[in-house]
C-alpha positions in Angstrom: 62.1 -62.8 79.7 64.7 -61.4 82.0 67.5 -59.7 80.1 70.0 -61.9 82.0 68.5 -64.9 80.2 69.9 -63.9 76.8 73.3 -63.1 75.6 74.2 -60.2 73.3 74.2 -62.4 70.2 70.6 -63.5 70.9 69.5 -59.9 71.3 71.0 -58.9 67.9 69.4 -61.9 66.3 66.0 -61.0 67.6 66.4 -57.4 66.5 67.4 -58.5 63.0 64.4 -60.8 62.7 62.0 -58.1 63.9 63.3 -55.7 61.2 63.1 -58.3 58.4 60.0 -60.4 58.9 56.3 -60.0 59.2 54.5 -60.1 62.5 52.8 -63.3 61.5 56.1 -65.0 60.6 57.5 -63.9 64.0 54.5 -65.3 65.8 54.8 -68.7 64.1 58.6 -68.7 64.7 58.0 -68.2 68.4 56.0 -71.5 68.4 58.9 -73.2 66.7 61.3 -71.8 69.3 59.1 -73.2 72.0 59.3 -76.7 70.6 61.2 -79.1 72.9 62.4 -82.6 72.3 62.9 -84.8 75.4 65.9 -86.8 74.1 67.7 -89.1 76.5 70.1 -86.6 78.0 67.4 -84.0 78.2 65.1 -86.4 80.1 67.9 -87.4 82.4 68.7 -83.8 83.2 65.0 -83.0 83.8 64.6 -85.9 86.1 67.7 -84.8 88.1 66.3 -81.2 88.4 62.9 -82.6 89.5 64.5 -84.7 92.2 66.6 -81.7 93.5 63.5 -79.5 93.5 61.4 -82.0 95.4 64.0 -82.8 98.0 65.4 -79.2 98.3 63.7 -78.3 101.6 63.3 -81.8 102.9 67.0 -82.5 103.5 69.2 -80.8 106.1 71.7 -80.0 103.3 70.0 -79.9 99.9 71.7 -81.6 97.0 72.8 -80.0 93.8 72.8 -81.0 90.1 75.6 -80.3 87.6 74.8 -80.3 83.9 77.9 -80.1 81.7 78.0 -79.7 77.9 79.2 -77.6 75.1 77.6 -74.3 74.2 74.3 -74.8 72.5 73.8 -78.4 73.5 70.5 -77.7 75.4 71.5 -76.8 79.0 69.7 -73.4 79.0 66.8 -74.9 77.2 66.6 -77.5 80.0 66.4 -74.8 82.6 63.7 -72.9 80.6 61.6 -76.0 80.1 61.9 -76.9 83.8 60.6 -73.4 84.8 57.8 -73.4 82.2 56.6 -76.9 83.3 56.7 -76.2 87.1 53.1 -76.4 88.4 51.8 -73.9 91.0 51.9 -74.9 94.6 51.1 -73.5 98.0 54.6 -74.5 99.2 56.1 -71.4 97.4 55.1 -68.0 96.1 53.8 -68.1 92.6 56.6 -68.0 90.1 59.4 -68.3 92.7 59.6 -72.0 93.4 62.7 -71.9 91.2 64.7 -68.9 89.9 67.5 -68.6 87.4 70.8 -66.7 87.6 73.2 -66.3 84.8 76.9 -65.8 85.7 78.9 -63.2 83.8 82.5 -63.7 83.0 84.5 -63.0 86.2 81.3 -62.8 88.3 81.2 -60.3 91.2 79.3 -61.2 94.4 77.5 -57.8 94.7 76.0 -58.1 91.2 75.0 -61.7 91.8 73.2 -60.8 95.1 71.5 -57.9 93.4 70.3 -60.0 90.5 68.9 -62.7 92.9 67.1 -60.0 95.0 65.6 -58.6 91.8 64.4 -62.1 90.8 62.7 -62.4 94.2 61.0 -59.0 93.7 62.8 -57.4 96.6 62.1 -53.6 96.3 65.7 -52.4 97.1 68.0 -54.8 95.2 70.9 -52.5 94.6 74.1 -53.7 96.3 77.3 -51.9 97.0 80.6 -53.1 98.6 79.4 -51.6 101.9 76.0 -53.3 101.9 76.8 -56.7 100.3 76.9 -58.5 103.7 73.6 -57.1 104.8 71.9 -57.7 101.5 73.3 -61.3 101.5 71.4 -61.9 104.8 68.3 -60.3 103.3 68.5 -62.6 100.3 68.7 -65.7 102.5 65.6 -64.4 104.5 63.8 -63.8 101.2 64.5 -67.2 99.8 63.1 -68.8 103.0 60.1 -66.5 103.0 59.2 -67.1 99.3 59.7 -70.9 99.7 62.2 -71.0 96.8 63.4 -74.6 96.4 65.9 -74.5 93.6 68.3 -72.0 92.0 69.3 -72.7 88.5 72.7 -71.1 87.6 73.5 -70.8 83.9 77.1 -70.3 82.7 78.2 -71.6 86.1 81.7 -72.5 84.8 82.6 -68.8 85.1 82.9 -69.2 88.8 85.8 -71.6 88.2 87.6 -69.2 85.9 90.4 -66.7 86.6 89.8 -63.3 88.2 87.1 -64.3 90.7 87.7 -62.7 94.0 88.8 -65.0 96.9 86.5 -65.5 99.8 87.6 -63.8 103.1 87.0 -66.7 105.4 87.1 -69.9 103.3 90.4 -71.6 102.8 89.3 -72.9 99.4 87.1 -71.7 96.7 86.2 -68.0 96.0 83.5 -65.6 97.0 81.0 -67.0 94.5 81.4 -70.7 95.4 81.4 -69.8 99.1 78.2 -67.8 98.5 76.5 -70.8 96.9 77.5 -73.0 99.7 75.9 -70.6 102.2 72.7 -70.5 100.2 72.4 -74.2 100.2 73.2 -74.4 104.0 71.3 -71.4 105.2 68.4 -70.9 102.7 68.0 -74.7 102.2 67.7 -74.4 98.4 69.0 -76.9 95.9 71.4 -75.8 93.2 71.3 -76.6 89.5 74.7 -75.7 87.9 75.0 -75.7 84.1 78.1 -74.9 82.1 80.8 -76.0 79.7 83.8 -78.2 80.6 85.2 -75.3 82.7 82.7 -76.3 85.4 84.4 -79.6 85.8 87.2 -77.7 87.7 84.8 -77.2 90.6 86.0 -80.4 92.3 89.4 -78.7 92.5 88.4 -75.1 93.0 86.0 -75.7 95.9 85.6 -79.3 97.1 83.0 -78.1 99.7 80.6 -77.0 97.0 81.4 -79.9 94.7 80.5 -82.3 97.5 77.1 -80.7 97.7 76.5 -81.0 93.9 76.1 -84.8 93.9 74.2 -85.5 90.7 76.1 -85.1 87.4 74.6 -85.1 83.9 76.3 -84.5 80.6 74.9 -83.0 77.3 76.7 -83.6 74.0 76.2 -82.5 70.4 74.4 -85.1 68.4 76.4 -87.6 66.2 75.0 -88.4 62.7 73.2 -91.6 63.8 69.8 -92.9 64.7 69.5 -90.6 67.6 69.9 -87.5 65.4 67.3 -88.9 63.0 65.0 -89.5 65.9 65.6 -86.0 67.3 64.6 -84.5 63.9 61.5 -86.7 63.6 60.4 -85.8 67.2 61.0 -82.1 66.5 59.0 -82.3 63.3 56.1 -84.1 65.0 55.9 -81.8 68.0 56.0 -78.6 66.0 52.4 -78.0 65.0 53.0 -74.4 63.8 54.5 -75.2 60.4 55.1 -78.2 58.2 58.7 -79.4 58.9 58.4 -82.8 57.1 61.3 -81.8 54.8 63.7 -82.3 57.7 63.1 -86.1 57.4 63.3 -86.3 53.6 66.0 -88.6 52.1 69.4 -87.0 52.6 68.3 -84.0 54.5 69.2 -85.2 58.0 72.9 -85.5 56.9 72.7 -82.0 55.4 71.2 -80.6 58.6 74.0 -82.3 60.6 76.6 -80.8 58.3 75.0 -77.3 58.7 74.8 -77.5 62.5 77.4 -79.9 63.7 74.6 -81.7 65.6 74.4 -78.7 67.9 70.8 -78.3 69.2 71.0 -74.5 69.4 72.4 -74.1 65.9 69.7 -76.5 64.6 66.9 -74.5 66.3 68.3 -71.2 65.0 68.3 -72.7 61.4 64.8 -74.1 61.8 63.4 -70.8 63.1 65.1 -68.9 60.3 63.8 -71.3 57.6 60.3 -71.0 58.9 60.5 -67.2 58.9 61.8 -67.2 55.3 59.1 -69.7 54.2 56.2 -67.8 55.7 57.2 -64.5 54.1 57.5 -66.4 50.8 54.0 -67.8 51.2 55.5 -71.3 51.2 53.5 -74.1 52.9 56.5 -76.2 53.6 60.3 -76.1 53.7 62.6 -77.0 50.7 66.3 -76.9 49.9 66.3 -73.3 48.6 64.6 -72.1 51.8 67.2 -73.9 54.0 70.0 -72.5 51.8 68.8 -69.0 52.3 68.2 -69.6 56.1 71.8 -70.9 56.4 73.2 -67.7 54.9 71.1 -65.5 57.1 72.1 -67.4 60.3 75.8 -67.6 59.5 76.4 -64.4 57.6 78.1 -63.8 54.3 81.6 -63.8 55.8 81.4 -67.3 57.4 84.0 -69.8 56.4 81.5 -72.6 56.8 80.3 -74.3 53.6 76.6 -74.0 53.0 75.6 -77.7 52.5 72.3 -76.7 50.9 73.9 -74.7 48.2 74.8 -77.5 45.8 73.0 -80.5 47.3 70.1 -82.2 45.6 67.7 -84.0 47.8 64.5 -86.0 47.4 61.3 -83.9 47.3 
């Protein structure tokens, strides 16, 4: 995985797990991590990205997709799943039909161009203030040469935040939004923007880019209802690496919701940790004690959150 695809918290979590658990436990946990559930919002987002990808180079001005949702609601997972499920084709260079970019807080154009060139395997990706214009042109040529049809931009809301440098020529927007407009117009690539509610300011920040991002989808944390129960059952059924039947035991879905707030990322982190604990205990399935320990490991000892598994009693 490209280091830009993970934040610092994820790196620290991976390092902790590697120091605590056996190689076998980590191998099984990786399979749990690769379990995807195509709930309604996920399926709608995937359909929108598929459509943008297919039409990307067929239209004079490719269309974009905006996926908005809170942190951990599944936006990054959607991008990863889309890339992993993309079939090979003669229309684009292998592995470059779609690429991902992750915006840093207060993104800078030179770094963004450099990252994109690296993703396209350009041999001289370094960009300075003096070369950014030339490298920008090289990037557009490379996107056309590689046949790239879609650019997925994670944490896209950062381009609507304060401190982003203004574009020289454009009357609205900034150097990042103006750059993405240019990529859509000149490289004929579609754009998949994902971010939190900050991204909704794009309509005001840069109407020109917003007008190109026609399709809008929204992710939310799960409520404690039938959809949450269905999500847990689907996750349990699709995960073949370890027995997760306990997730659907009487009373457990409510405890899992209390532990995660219905947030998909927090749920998966808890599920992975529970499987790691269980395997290194030689347990064949999960139980309340394992989930109690996993909650403590995920959240830390200084957390103010109540561990819902600490006192609860659930059906076996």
